[in-house]
DOZAMAR-830263 format. One record per residue (C-alpha): residue in three letters; x, y, z. Coordinates in Angstrom, 3 decimals. Each point is the difference from the previous one (the first is absolute). Layout:
N
{r=ALA | X=X | Y=Y | Z=Z}
...
//
This chain:
299
{r=MET | X=19.780 | Y=-35.623 | Z=17.537}
{r=GLY | X=2.062 | Y=2.360 | Z=2.165}
{r=GLU | X=1.681 | Y=-0.980 | Z=3.257}
{r=LEU | X=-2.557 | Y=1.796 | Z=2.190}
{r=GLU | X=-2.894 | Y=-1.815 | Z=-1.680}
{r=ALA | X=1.851 | Y=-3.302 | Z=0.372}
{r=VAL | X=0.512 | Y=0.695 | Z=3.698}
{r=ARG | X=-3.735 | Y=0.612 | Z=0.401}
{r=VAL | X=-0.700 | Y=-3.349 | Z=-1.678}
{r=PHE | X=2.557 | Y=-1.683 | Z=2.276}
{r=LEU | X=-1.647 | Y=1.431 | Z=3.133}
{r=ALA | X=-3.448 | Y=-1.076 | Z=-1.220}
{r=VAL | X=1.228 | Y=-3.569 | Z=-0.589}
{r=ALA | X=1.565 | Y=-0.013 | Z=3.472}
{r=GLU | X=-3.239 | Y=1.216 | Z=1.571}
{r=LYS | X=-2.328 | Y=-2.306 | Z=-1.951}
{r=ARG | X=2.426 | Y=-2.959 | Z=0.113}
{r=GLY | X=-0.646 | Y=-0.749 | Z=-3.633}
{r=PHE | X=0.446 | Y=1.425 | Z=-3.494}
{r=ALA | X=-3.590 | Y=-0.549 | Z=-1.104}
{r=ALA | X=-1.490 | Y=1.757 | Z=3.024}
{r=ALA | X=2.469 | Y=2.881 | Z=-0.299}
{r=ALA | X=-0.688 | Y=0.356 | Z=-3.715}
{r=ALA | X=-3.748 | Y=0.107 | Z=0.629}
{r=ALA | X=0.454 | Y=2.719 | Z=2.623}
{r=LEU | X=2.183 | Y=2.042 | Z=-2.355}
{r=GLY | X=-2.163 | Y=-0.495 | Z=-3.088}
{r=MET | X=2.654 | Y=-1.853 | Z=-2.011}
{r=THR | X=0.561 | Y=-3.544 | Z=-1.244}
{r=PRO | X=1.820 | Y=-2.599 | Z=2.132}
{r=SER | X=2.620 | Y=-0.426 | Z=-2.715}
{r=ALA | X=0.717 | Y=3.751 | Z=0.035}
{r=ALA | X=0.391 | Y=-0.084 | Z=3.783}
{r=THR | X=2.354 | Y=-2.987 | Z=-0.262}
{r=ARG | X=2.130 | Y=1.759 | Z=-2.631}
{r=ALA | X=0.181 | Y=3.186 | Z=2.097}
{r=VAL | X=1.295 | Y=-1.861 | Z=3.065}
{r=ALA | X=2.416 | Y=-2.071 | Z=-2.086}
{r=ALA | X=1.421 | Y=3.200 | Z=-1.541}
{r=LEU | X=0.360 | Y=1.527 | Z=3.481}
{r=GLU | X=1.814 | Y=-3.104 | Z=1.249}
{r=ALA | X=2.333 | Y=0.136 | Z=-3.015}
{r=ARG | X=0.685 | Y=3.705 | Z=0.630}
{r=LEU | X=0.796 | Y=-0.649 | Z=3.672}
{r=GLY | X=1.838 | Y=-3.262 | Z=-0.599}
{r=VAL | X=-1.890 | Y=-1.806 | Z=2.786}
{r=GLN | X=-2.992 | Y=-2.331 | Z=0.305}
{r=LEU | X=-2.877 | Y=1.776 | Z=1.748}
{r=PHE | X=-2.538 | Y=-2.844 | Z=0.158}
{r=ILE | X=-0.053 | Y=-3.745 | Z=0.522}
{r=ARG | X=-2.537 | Y=-1.299 | Z=-2.487}
{r=THR | X=-1.809 | Y=-3.336 | Z=0.345}
{r=THR | X=-3.090 | Y=-1.378 | Z=-1.695}
{r=ARG | X=-2.112 | Y=1.021 | Z=2.987}
{r=THR | X=1.496 | Y=3.121 | Z=1.520}
{r=VAL | X=2.349 | Y=2.919 | Z=-0.403}
{r=ALA | X=2.164 | Y=1.068 | Z=2.944}
{r=LEU | X=2.658 | Y=2.645 | Z=0.480}
{r=THR | X=3.615 | Y=-1.041 | Z=0.249}
{r=ALA | X=2.139 | Y=1.568 | Z=2.727}
{r=ALA | X=1.288 | Y=2.486 | Z=-2.570}
{r=GLY | X=-3.527 | Y=0.646 | Z=-1.215}
{r=SER | X=-1.230 | Y=0.659 | Z=3.529}
{r=LEU | X=2.818 | Y=2.478 | Z=0.619}
{r=TYR | X=-0.651 | Y=1.742 | Z=-3.325}
{r=ALA | X=-3.747 | Y=0.243 | Z=0.744}
{r=ASP | X=0.696 | Y=1.601 | Z=3.388}
{r=ARG | X=2.207 | Y=2.608 | Z=-1.666}
{r=VAL | X=-2.137 | Y=0.923 | Z=-3.009}
{r=ARG | X=-3.463 | Y=-0.128 | Z=1.594}
{r=PRO | X=0.323 | Y=3.331 | Z=1.847}
{r=LEU | X=1.659 | Y=1.579 | Z=-3.049}
{r=THR | X=-2.874 | Y=-0.874 | Z=-2.329}
{r=ALA | X=-2.541 | Y=1.033 | Z=2.644}
{r=GLY | X=1.796 | Y=3.334 | Z=0.307}
{r=LEU | X=-0.034 | Y=0.537 | Z=-3.746}
{r=GLU | X=-3.717 | Y=-0.769 | Z=-0.183}
{r=GLN | X=-0.686 | Y=2.336 | Z=2.917}
{r=ALA | X=2.026 | Y=2.766 | Z=-1.646}
{r=ALA | X=-1.930 | Y=-0.424 | Z=-3.235}
{r=GLN | X=-3.302 | Y=0.064 | Z=1.893}
{r=GLU | X=0.926 | Y=3.139 | Z=1.928}
{r=THR | X=1.131 | Y=1.717 | Z=-3.196}
{r=ARG | X=-3.347 | Y=-0.725 | Z=-1.640}
{r=GLU | X=-1.825 | Y=1.229 | Z=3.085}
{r=THR | X=1.829 | Y=3.331 | Z=-0.056}
{r=GLN | X=-1.618 | Y=0.515 | Z=-3.383}
{r=GLY | X=-3.432 | Y=-0.957 | Z=1.365}
{r=LEU | X=-0.016 | Y=-3.330 | Z=-1.842}
{r=VAL | X=-1.921 | Y=-2.780 | Z=1.772}
{r=ALA | X=1.640 | Y=-3.281 | Z=-0.995}
{r=GLY | X=1.514 | Y=-3.187 | Z=1.341}
{r=THR | X=-1.318 | Y=-3.014 | Z=1.887}
{r=LEU | X=-2.407 | Y=0.472 | Z=2.899}
{r=ARG | X=-0.345 | Y=-2.938 | Z=2.406}
{r=VAL | X=-3.310 | Y=0.037 | Z=1.863}
{r=ALA | X=-1.169 | Y=-2.440 | Z=2.698}
{r=ALA | X=-3.728 | Y=-0.129 | Z=0.746}
{r=PRO | X=-2.593 | Y=-2.219 | Z=1.713}
{r=LEU | X=-1.418 | Y=-2.654 | Z=-2.316}
{r=SER | X=-3.655 | Y=1.041 | Z=0.266}
{r=LEU | X=0.738 | Y=3.683 | Z=-0.512}
{r=GLY | X=2.262 | Y=-0.806 | Z=-2.919}
{r=LEU | X=-2.702 | Y=-1.993 | Z=-1.743}
{r=LYS | X=-2.893 | Y=2.365 | Z=0.745}
{r=VAL | X=1.551 | Y=3.471 | Z=-0.072}
{r=LEU | X=3.318 | Y=0.054 | Z=-1.845}
{r=PRO | X=-0.838 | Y=-1.132 | Z=-3.584}
{r=PRO | X=-1.556 | Y=3.343 | Z=-1.081}
{r=VAL | X=2.695 | Y=1.919 | Z=1.896}
{r=LEU | X=2.786 | Y=-1.840 | Z=-1.813}
{r=SER | X=-1.659 | Y=0.313 | Z=-3.402}
{r=GLN | X=-0.514 | Y=3.750 | Z=0.322}
{r=PHE | X=3.445 | Y=0.537 | Z=1.514}
{r=GLY | X=1.550 | Y=-1.901 | Z=-2.901}
{r=LEU | X=-1.741 | Y=2.240 | Z=-2.509}
{r=VAL | X=1.216 | Y=3.179 | Z=1.686}
{r=HIS | X=3.512 | Y=-1.257 | Z=0.814}
{r=PRO | X=0.959 | Y=-2.591 | Z=-2.634}
{r=SER | X=3.704 | Y=0.105 | Z=0.958}
{r=VAL | X=-0.658 | Y=-1.457 | Z=3.464}
{r=ARG | X=0.008 | Y=-3.783 | Z=0.393}
{r=VAL | X=-2.043 | Y=-1.159 | Z=2.994}
{r=ALA | X=0.941 | Y=-3.269 | Z=1.718}
{r=LEU | X=-2.862 | Y=-0.928 | Z=2.310}
{r=SER | X=0.228 | Y=-2.526 | Z=2.848}
{r=LEU | X=-3.348 | Y=-1.047 | Z=1.494}
{r=THR | X=0.009 | Y=-1.618 | Z=3.422}
{r=ASP | X=-2.072 | Y=0.173 | Z=3.164}
{r=ALA | X=3.132 | Y=-0.733 | Z=2.041}
{r=PHE | X=1.792 | Y=2.878 | Z=1.713}
{r=VAL | X=2.521 | Y=1.623 | Z=-2.348}
{r=ASP | X=3.127 | Y=1.371 | Z=1.660}
{r=ILE | X=0.625 | Y=3.156 | Z=-2.007}
{r=LEU | X=3.524 | Y=0.211 | Z=1.449}
{r=ASP | X=1.234 | Y=-3.189 | Z=-1.672}
{r=GLY | X=0.389 | Y=1.733 | Z=-3.360}
{r=SER | X=-2.542 | Y=-2.134 | Z=-1.864}
{r=ALA | X=-2.407 | Y=2.879 | Z=-0.757}
{r=ASP | X=0.103 | Y=3.733 | Z=-0.684}
{r=LEU | X=-3.323 | Y=0.428 | Z=1.765}
{r=ALA | X=-2.520 | Y=-2.217 | Z=1.757}
{r=ILE | X=-3.754 | Y=0.488 | Z=0.133}
{r=ARG | X=-1.520 | Y=-1.184 | Z=3.265}
{r=VAL | X=-3.470 | Y=-0.290 | Z=1.480}
{r=SER | X=0.585 | Y=0.103 | Z=3.735}
{r=GLY | X=-0.458 | Y=1.820 | Z=3.253}
{r=MET | X=1.855 | Y=3.108 | Z=1.077}
{r=PRO | X=3.652 | Y=-0.103 | Z=-1.189}
{r=THR | X=2.470 | Y=-0.547 | Z=2.841}
{r=ASP | X=3.263 | Y=-0.707 | Z=-1.837}
{r=LYS | X=2.425 | Y=2.864 | Z=0.711}
{r=SER | X=2.700 | Y=-1.155 | Z=-2.448}
{r=THR | X=-2.041 | Y=0.461 | Z=-3.175}
{r=ILE | X=-1.842 | Y=2.813 | Z=-1.754}
{r=TRP | X=-3.755 | Y=-0.339 | Z=-0.353}
{r=ARG | X=-2.794 | Y=1.907 | Z=-1.669}
{r=LYS | X=-3.551 | Y=-0.518 | Z=1.200}
{r=LEU | X=-2.407 | Y=0.264 | Z=-2.910}
{r=CYS | X=-3.520 | Y=-0.751 | Z=1.235}
{r=PRO | X=-2.048 | Y=-2.194 | Z=2.346}
{r=VAL | X=-0.973 | Y=-3.448 | Z=-1.274}
{r=PRO | X=-3.681 | Y=-0.576 | Z=0.832}
{r=ARG | X=-0.781 | Y=-3.468 | Z=1.377}
{r=LEU | X=-3.269 | Y=-1.702 | Z=0.826}
{r=LEU | X=-1.435 | Y=-3.262 | Z=1.245}
{r=VAL | X=-1.620 | Y=-1.993 | Z=-2.796}
{r=ALA | X=-1.823 | Y=-3.291 | Z=-0.472}
{r=ALA | X=-2.010 | Y=-1.756 | Z=-2.673}
{r=PRO | X=-3.802 | Y=0.375 | Z=0.207}
{r=SER | X=-0.262 | Y=-3.796 | Z=0.019}
{r=TYR | X=2.234 | Y=-0.211 | Z=3.079}
{r=LEU | X=-2.018 | Y=2.610 | Z=1.898}
{r=LEU | X=-3.255 | Y=-1.717 | Z=-0.981}
{r=ALA | X=1.275 | Y=-3.276 | Z=1.423}
{r=ARG | X=1.796 | Y=1.312 | Z=3.088}
{r=GLY | X=-1.768 | Y=3.272 | Z=0.766}
{r=THR | X=1.207 | Y=3.596 | Z=-0.218}
{r=PRO | X=2.147 | Y=1.264 | Z=2.909}
{r=GLN | X=-1.507 | Y=2.997 | Z=1.784}
{r=SER | X=3.056 | Y=0.826 | Z=2.133}
{r=PRO | X=3.673 | Y=-1.010 | Z=0.204}
{r=ASP | X=-0.883 | Y=-2.395 | Z=2.840}
{r=ASP | X=-2.041 | Y=-2.042 | Z=-2.492}
{r=LEU | X=3.105 | Y=-0.658 | Z=-2.108}
{r=SER | X=1.155 | Y=-2.665 | Z=2.457}
{r=GLU | X=-2.793 | Y=-2.207 | Z=-1.364}
{r=HIS | X=1.199 | Y=0.331 | Z=-3.595}
{r=ASP | X=2.745 | Y=-1.305 | Z=-2.278}
{r=LEU | X=2.538 | Y=2.818 | Z=-0.296}
{r=LEU | X=2.507 | Y=-0.039 | Z=-2.842}
{r=ALA | X=3.362 | Y=1.165 | Z=1.341}
{r=TYR | X=2.764 | Y=1.739 | Z=-1.927}
{r=GLY | X=3.513 | Y=-1.331 | Z=0.561}
{r=GLY | X=1.563 | Y=-3.349 | Z=0.716}
{r=GLU | X=0.056 | Y=0.109 | Z=3.796}
{r=ALA | X=-1.802 | Y=-2.892 | Z=1.655}
{r=ALA | X=-1.544 | Y=2.372 | Z=2.553}
{r=GLY | X=-1.701 | Y=2.003 | Z=-2.746}
{r=GLU | X=-0.208 | Y=3.789 | Z=0.058}
{r=SER | X=-1.610 | Y=2.651 | Z=2.181}
{r=TRP | X=-2.735 | Y=2.214 | Z=-1.417}
{r=GLU | X=-0.326 | Y=3.301 | Z=1.850}
{r=LEU | X=-3.426 | Y=1.542 | Z=-0.673}
{r=ARG | X=-1.256 | Y=3.409 | Z=1.171}
{r=TYR | X=-3.409 | Y=1.625 | Z=0.128}
{r=GLU | X=-0.003 | Y=3.527 | Z=1.403}
{r=ALA | X=1.627 | Y=-0.362 | Z=3.462}
{r=ARG | X=-0.392 | Y=-3.785 | Z=0.116}
{r=ARG | X=2.836 | Y=-2.382 | Z=-0.859}
{r=SER | X=-0.053 | Y=-3.745 | Z=-0.541}
{r=VAL | X=2.837 | Y=-2.412 | Z=-0.775}
{r=VAL | X=-0.942 | Y=-3.216 | Z=-1.754}
{r=ARG | X=2.325 | Y=-2.955 | Z=-0.450}
{r=ALA | X=-0.356 | Y=-1.380 | Z=-3.522}
{r=ALA | X=1.176 | Y=-3.600 | Z=0.139}
{r=GLY | X=-2.347 | Y=-1.962 | Z=-2.231}
{r=ARG | X=0.507 | Y=-3.089 | Z=-2.126}
{r=PHE | X=1.788 | Y=1.897 | Z=-2.773}
{r=ARG | X=2.988 | Y=2.334 | Z=0.170}
{r=ALA | X=1.924 | Y=1.379 | Z=-2.970}
{r=ASP | X=2.577 | Y=2.663 | Z=-0.808}
{r=SER | X=-1.911 | Y=0.962 | Z=-3.147}
{r=GLY | X=-2.880 | Y=2.461 | Z=0.087}
{r=ASP | X=-1.243 | Y=-1.259 | Z=-3.358}
{r=LEU | X=-0.232 | Y=-3.559 | Z=1.297}
{r=LEU | X=-1.885 | Y=1.134 | Z=3.105}
{r=ALA | X=-2.413 | Y=1.954 | Z=-2.206}
{r=ALA | X=-0.587 | Y=-3.091 | Z=-2.136}
{r=LEU | X=-0.654 | Y=-2.103 | Z=3.113}
{r=ALA | X=-2.452 | Y=2.591 | Z=1.270}
{r=ILE | X=-1.817 | Y=-0.001 | Z=-3.352}
{r=ASN | X=-0.204 | Y=-3.787 | Z=0.272}
{r=GLY | X=-1.823 | Y=0.404 | Z=3.311}
{r=GLU | X=2.853 | Y=-1.148 | Z=2.245}
{r=GLY | X=-0.255 | Y=2.840 | Z=2.507}
{r=ILE | X=0.447 | Y=3.683 | Z=0.772}
{r=ALA | X=3.153 | Y=1.835 | Z=-1.112}
{r=LEU | X=1.508 | Y=3.394 | Z=0.794}
{r=LEU | X=1.497 | Y=1.312 | Z=-3.236}
{r=PRO | X=0.956 | Y=3.227 | Z=-1.798}
{r=ARG | X=-2.812 | Y=1.366 | Z=-2.128}
{r=PHE | X=2.116 | Y=-0.052 | Z=-3.173}
{r=ILE | X=0.219 | Y=-3.805 | Z=0.245}
{r=VAL | X=-3.747 | Y=-0.588 | Z=0.381}
{r=SER | X=-1.464 | Y=2.935 | Z=-1.970}
{r=ASP | X=-0.985 | Y=-2.153 | Z=-2.988}
{r=ALA | X=-1.620 | Y=-2.640 | Z=2.223}
{r=LEU | X=-1.912 | Y=2.700 | Z=1.905}
{r=ALA | X=-1.247 | Y=1.508 | Z=-3.270}
{r=SER | X=-1.149 | Y=-3.391 | Z=-1.308}
{r=GLY | X=-1.626 | Y=-1.068 | Z=3.272}
{r=GLY | X=2.419 | Y=-2.871 | Z=0.552}
{r=LEU | X=0.918 | Y=1.613 | Z=3.318}
{r=VAL | X=-1.841 | Y=2.380 | Z=2.308}
{r=PRO | X=1.280 | Y=2.179 | Z=2.875}
{r=VAL | X=-0.297 | Y=-1.225 | Z=3.580}
{r=LEU | X=-0.151 | Y=2.244 | Z=3.099}
{r=GLU | X=0.373 | Y=3.151 | Z=-2.111}
{r=THR | X=-0.206 | Y=2.368 | Z=2.970}
{r=TRP | X=3.092 | Y=-1.558 | Z=1.595}
{r=GLN | X=3.238 | Y=1.319 | Z=-1.516}
{r=PRO | X=3.160 | Y=-2.125 | Z=-0.056}
{r=GLU | X=3.429 | Y=1.299 | Z=0.921}
{r=GLU | X=1.278 | Y=2.369 | Z=-2.689}
{r=LEU | X=2.584 | Y=-1.120 | Z=-2.526}
{r=TRP | X=2.006 | Y=2.263 | Z=-2.280}
{r=LEU | X=1.389 | Y=-0.272 | Z=-3.481}
{r=THR | X=3.639 | Y=1.006 | Z=0.397}
{r=LEU | X=3.068 | Y=0.237 | Z=-2.213}
{r=TYR | X=3.291 | Y=-1.069 | Z=1.580}
{r=TYR | X=3.430 | Y=0.942 | Z=-1.332}
{r=PRO | X=3.598 | Y=-0.836 | Z=0.864}
{r=PRO | X=1.752 | Y=2.883 | Z=1.792}
{r=TYR | X=0.703 | Y=2.017 | Z=-3.139}
{r=GLU | X=1.709 | Y=3.368 | Z=0.374}
{r=ARG | X=-2.249 | Y=1.042 | Z=-2.888}
{r=LEU | X=-2.697 | Y=-2.042 | Z=-1.709}
{r=PRO | X=1.091 | Y=-1.072 | Z=-3.491}
{r=LEU | X=-2.115 | Y=1.751 | Z=-2.600}
{r=ARG | X=-1.594 | Y=-3.217 | Z=-1.249}
{r=VAL | X=-0.986 | Y=-0.925 | Z=3.583}
{r=ALA | X=-1.407 | Y=3.437 | Z=0.795}
{r=THR | X=-1.879 | Y=0.150 | Z=-3.318}
{r=PHE | X=-1.625 | Y=-3.402 | Z=0.475}
{r=SER | X=-0.882 | Y=0.851 | Z=3.616}
{r=ASP | X=-1.808 | Y=3.169 | Z=-1.080}
{r=PHE | X=-1.748 | Y=-1.832 | Z=-2.845}
{r=PHE | X=-1.161 | Y=-2.809 | Z=2.299}
{r=GLU | X=-1.214 | Y=2.424 | Z=2.684}
{r=VAL | X=-2.167 | Y=1.893 | Z=-2.481}
{r=HIS | X=-1.516 | Y=-3.277 | Z=-1.190}
{r=VAL | X=-0.944 | Y=-1.354 | Z=3.441}
{r=THR | X=-1.115 | Y=3.307 | Z=1.509}
{r=GLN | X=-1.639 | Y=1.804 | Z=-2.924}
{r=THR | X=-0.484 | Y=-2.097 | Z=-3.154}
{r=HIS | X=-1.097 | Y=-3.299 | Z=1.565}
{r=PRO | X=-0.201 | Y=0.424 | Z=3.795}
{r=LEU | X=0.159 | Y=-3.156 | Z=2.083}
//
């Protein structure tokens, strides 16, 4: 193994704090990772790690060496990526952050088809309903379902509206009655999105009329899928994106409520770090994803 490859193994062990985890991330055996670092230590004449039965930690020399070589290896990888891109080759690792529900419901066919067309791109997907700070360097792009973008320090690309609707189980409406106006919602169990104790505000509009409803029922969750499951179980009325509840609507497990009243509009948006120019793999995936959600399988 050459010195550059050994340095990459060293940095992976430092990041993962273990040889087994680093080896798994690099697709090699733990013994091969151990030999690579040992050979690097012998070449340098210093000990880079303190090894115990439970953990692996950098020595002072190892920490200094990591600080020096990390930007060098990143620069080499970036140079290789840019060289491939000048030839129109889409390759490398693409780190994508996306909401959990959207990832589960929408992304599987996107990723499968993208992988067939661009087999040299490795996609690392992080699914979370928590806010992802695209500026912290953890992702090359973030997919968000949110209101109008307001962040001036990032680049964003609005793709399409995300239709939402109020839904409830037929059994719930049979037992509690069907609301005829937003004012009636105060008499119902409303399933709120988010972890705030005060619940969330639902802004509903019908022609020139506007109504704001405070959803603060017995159950709150930061997972749209969980709220949909609770609604199917007859626990109350939920306001959710259509892509989350489409199967339940088709099967009759959920039915729309107050269909003439439209909730505040949300958008599906791609967020990027402040690139001078989008990397080819990022731009290619963005275009591919936009076609899927706006033309092939609209939300």
